[in-house]
C-alpha positions in Angstrom: -3.4 9.4 -10.2 -2.5 12.7 -8.8 0.4 14.3 -10.4 3.4 15.0 -8.7 5.4 17.7 -10.2 9.2 17.9 -9.9 11.3 20.8 -9.8 15.0 19.8 -10.9 16.0 23.6 -10.0 14.9 26.1 -7.1 14.5 28.4 -9.5 12.0 26.7 -11.3 10.3 26.3 -8.0 10.4 30.1 -7.1 8.8 30.5 -10.5 5.9 28.3 -10.0 5.2 29.6 -6.5 5.3 33.1 -7.3 8.6 34.1 -5.2 11.4 36.3 -6.5 14.0 34.6 -8.2 16.8 33.7 -6.0 20.1 35.4 -5.8 22.0 32.1 -6.3 20.3 29.4 -8.7 21.3 26.4 -6.4 20.8 28.3 -2.6 17.4 30.0 -1.7 16.8 31.6 1.5 13.4 33.2 2.8 12.5 34.7 6.0 8.7 33.7 7.0 7.7 37.1 8.6 4.3 36.6 11.1 1.5 35.7 9.7 2.8 35.6 6.2 0.9 33.0 4.0 2.5 31.1 1.4 2.2 28.0 -0.5 5.4 26.0 -2.0 5.0 24.5 -5.3 1.7 23.0 -7.1 -0.2 20.3 -4.9 2.3 17.6 -4.5 6.3 18.1 -5.5 9.4 16.4 -5.2 12.8 18.2 -6.2 16.3 17.5 -6.4 17.3 19.9 -3.5 17.3 20.0 0.2 15.1 21.9 2.7 15.6 23.4 6.5 12.9 25.4 8.2 12.5 26.7 11.4 9.5 27.8 13.3 5.7 26.7 14.2 2.9 27.0 11.7 -0.6 28.5 13.0 -2.6 27.2 10.1 -2.1 25.5 6.9 -0.7 22.2 6.1 2.5 20.1 5.2 2.5 16.9 3.8 6.1 15.2 3.7 5.8 11.8 2.5 2.1 10.9 3.8 2.5 12.4 7.1 0.5 15.5 8.0 2.3 18.0 10.0 1.1 18.7 13.2 0.9 22.0 14.4 1.7 21.8 18.0 4.8 19.9 17.2 8.5 21.1 17.0 10.1 23.6 15.0 12.9 22.8 12.8 12.4 20.0 9.7 14.7 18.7 7.3 13.7 17.4 3.8 16.0 15.6 1.4 15.8 15.5 -2.7 13.4 13.8 -4.2 10.4 13.0 -1.1 7.1 14.2 -1.9 6.2 17.4 -0.2 3.0 19.4 0.0 2.6 22.5 1.6 -0.7 24.7 1.1 -1.5 28.1 2.6 0.8 28.0 5.4 0.3 30.7 8.2 3.7 31.0 10.7 2.7 31.3 14.2 6.0 33.1 14.7 8.8 34.4 12.7 11.1 31.5 10.7 13.0 30.7 8.0 13.0 28.3 5.1 16.6 27.2 3.3 16.6 25.3 -0.2 19.9 24.2 -1.0 20.1 22.3 -4.6 22.3 18.9 -4.1 24.5 20.2 -7.0 25.6 22.8 -4.4 27.4 20.4 -2.5 29.1 18.7 -5.2 32.9 18.2 -4.6 32.5 19.3 -1.1 32.9 17.1 1.9 29.4 17.7 3.1 28.0 16.0 -0.1 28.8 12.5 2.0 28.8 13.9 5.5 25.1 14.8 4.9 23.8 11.3 4.2 24.9 10.5 7.6 22.2 12.7 9.3 19.4 10.2 10.2 16.6 13.1 10.7 16.6 13.8 7.0 14.9 10.3 7.0 12.2 11.3 9.6 8.6 12.1 9.1 7.6 15.4 9.4 5.6 15.0 12.7 8.9 13.9 14.0 10.3 17.3 14.0 13.0 18.8 15.9 11.8 20.3 19.1 14.1 23.4 19.9 14.9 25.2 23.0 14.9 29.3 23.0 18.8 28.9 23.6 19.0 26.3 20.8 16.9 28.9 18.4 18.9 31.6 19.2 22.4 29.4 17.7 20.1 28.5 14.5 19.4 32.0 13.9 22.7 33.0 13.9 23.9 30.6 11.7 21.3 31.5 9.4 22.3 35.1 9.7 25.5 34.1 8.8 24.4 32.6 5.4 22.3 35.3 4.7 25.0 38.0 5.4 27.2 35.9 2.5 24.4 35.5 0.3 23.1 39.0 0.0 26.3 40.8 0.3 29.0 38.4 -0.9 29.9 36.5 -4.2 33.1 35.4 -4.6 35.6 32.5 -4.3 35.1 31.9 -0.7 31.4 32.5 -0.7 30.3 29.1 -1.2 32.8 27.6 1.4 31.8 29.7 4.0 28.3 29.3 3.4 28.5 25.2 3.2 30.5 25.6 6.5 27.6 27.2 8.1 24.9 24.8 6.9 27.4 21.9 8.2 27.1 23.8 11.6 23.4 23.8 11.5 23.1 19.8 10.5 25.8 19.3 13.5 24.0 21.4 15.9 20.8 19.4 14.8 22.3 16.5 15.5 23.0 17.3 19.0 19.5 18.9 19.6 18.1 15.6 18.1 20.1 13.3 20.7 18.9 16.0 23.4 15.5 15.5 22.3 15.4 11.8 22.6 16.5 11.9 26.2 14.5 15.0 27.3 11.2 13.4 26.1 11.6 10.3 28.2 8.1 11.0 29.4 6.4 10.7 26.1 8.6 8.3 24.0 12.5 7.9 25.3 12.1 5.0 27.8 9.2 3.3 26.4 10.0 2.6 22.7 11.4 -0.2 23.4 8.4 -1.7 25.2 6.1 -0.7 22.6 8.8 -2.6 20.1 8.3 -5.9 22.2 5.0 -5.7 22.2 4.4 -5.3 18.4 6.8 -7.9 18.0 5.0 -10.0 20.4 1.7 -9.6 19.0 3.0 -10.0 15.4 4.0 -13.7 16.5 0.6 -14.6 18.7 -1.3 -13.7 15.5 0.8 -16.2 13.4 1.6 -13.2 10.9 5.2 -14.3 10.5 3.6 -17.7 9.1 1.8 -15.7 6.6 3.7 -12.6 5.8 7.3 -13.9 7.1 10.0 -12.1 9.6 8.6 -8.7 10.9 10.5 -6.0 9.1 12.0 -2.5 10.5 9.6 -0.9 7.7 6.7 -2.5 9.5 7.6 -1.8 13.1 7.6 1.5 12.4 4.3 2.1 10.4 2.8 0.2 13.7 4.4 2.6 16.0 3.7 5.5 13.9 7.4 6.7 13.4 9.8 6.6 10.4 12.3 3.7 10.1 15.1 5.5 10.7 13.9 7.4 13.6 12.8 4.1 15.7 16.5 3.1 14.8 17.7 6.1 16.4 15.8 6.0 19.7 16.1 2.6 20.2 19.8 3.3 19.8 19.7 5.8 22.3 17.5 4.0 25.0 19.4 0.7 24.5 22.7 0.9 22.1 21.0 -1.3 19.5 19.1 -0.5 16.5 15.7 -1.8 15.4 17.0 -4.5 13.4 19.4 -5.7 16.3 15.7 -5.7 18.4 13.8 -8.1 15.8 17.1 -10.3 15.7 17.5 -10.6 19.6 13.7 -11.4 19.6 13.9 -13.8 17.0 16.7 -15.6 18.8 14.9 -15.7 21.9 12.2 -17.3 20.4 14.6 -19.9 18.8 16.6 -21.1 21.7 13.1 -21.7 23.6 11.7 -23.8 20.5 15.2 -25.5 20.4 14.9 -27.0 23.4 11.5 -27.4 24.0 10.5 -29.2 20.8 11.3 -32.1 19.1 11.5 -30.1 15.4 14.8 -29.9 13.6 16.8 -26.9 12.8 14.9 -26.5 9.2 11.8 -27.0 11.1 12.3 -24.5 13.4 13.4 -21.6 10.9 10.6 -22.2 8.9 8.1 -21.8 12.2 9.6 -18.6 13.1 9.3 -17.4 9.2 12.7 -17.3 7.5 12.8 -18.0 4.5 15.5 -20.5 4.4 17.4 -22.6 7.0 20.8 -21.1 6.1 19.8 -17.9 6.8 18.6 -18.4 10.3 21.7 -20.6 11.3 23.9 -17.5 10.2 21.9 -14.9 12.1 21.9 -17.2 15.1 25.8 -17.9 14.9 26.1 -14.5 14.5 24.3 -13.3 17.6 25.0 -16.4 20.0 28.5 -17.1 18.2 27.4 -20.8 18.1 25.2 -22.4 15.3 21.7 -24.1 16.7 22.5 -27.3 16.6 25.7 -26.7 19.2 23.9 -24.4 20.9 21.5 -27.3 21.5 23.6 -30.0 22.0 26.0 -27.7 24.4 22.4 -26.9 26.4 21.4 -30.3 26.6 24.8 -31.7 27.9 24.4 -29.3 30.6 21.1 -30.3 31.6 22.4 -34.0 32.0 25.1 -32.9 34.0 23.1 -31.0 36.2 20.3 -33.7 36.5 23.1 -36.5 37.3 24.4 -33.9 39.9 21.2 -34.2 41.7 20.6 -37.6 41.6 24.1 -38.0 43.3 23.6 -35.4 46.1 20.3 -37.1 46.7 
């Protein structure tokens, strides 16, 4: 098995990569000028730090998890601690920056919890943020403010000021991602839910639910070549519902059909759909529909009888 190096400190990463030691052991800022070539770490590595990178690359490659960076894709990427990263012989097409900050740098600060809420740290590298020229200006302005604090000041205010600017970068990035979901309607947004349903249809047509159980969000994301968090975020943007909610809606729709069209009891239907237990099926059904499967079937059959009786009376 290929060795994966783990860097507990940013200083260790710098040493291994041949960079100058960082001015702050918990924070590193580097500007990548045009055609600058560099490799980070050695082979594949993980670290106890976050990374924010800005700008396209001209050549070389970046691997984040199992996904290769698309050179034609967007400008900003976000990596979280202990994700597997590989960077080899990267040349930047334009000026950019790379920022590492150790998770300990956030300790005791509100950003330590807030950063966990930003879904884009869960995205794969090919789901990078595409930023417009005006958005890029904002990112650079915030980076330069951090740089000035990093280079020129070292007092009791420095960390708070730097973290406030990092917080601003993350908030703006969240806004930019939401804008991207809308702007990319011709490529992704508006069609993801259709692709999602198609994958679900095929899953059940091939009886994979019988062999493998209910389809998971991870499975759906893998079939659609996106990360689970990205899938949920874009579906939420399109429909107001997450990937898991869409799976549940699909299952309940199938369950309703079986309840009214087959002679199977609730347990049989639960197993036919791939549920591990009838009790889980019943809980989910009641959560989504508001009544149990048995109550739903009785009510619908009762309505059918009333409708048929009314028709017979008319005729």
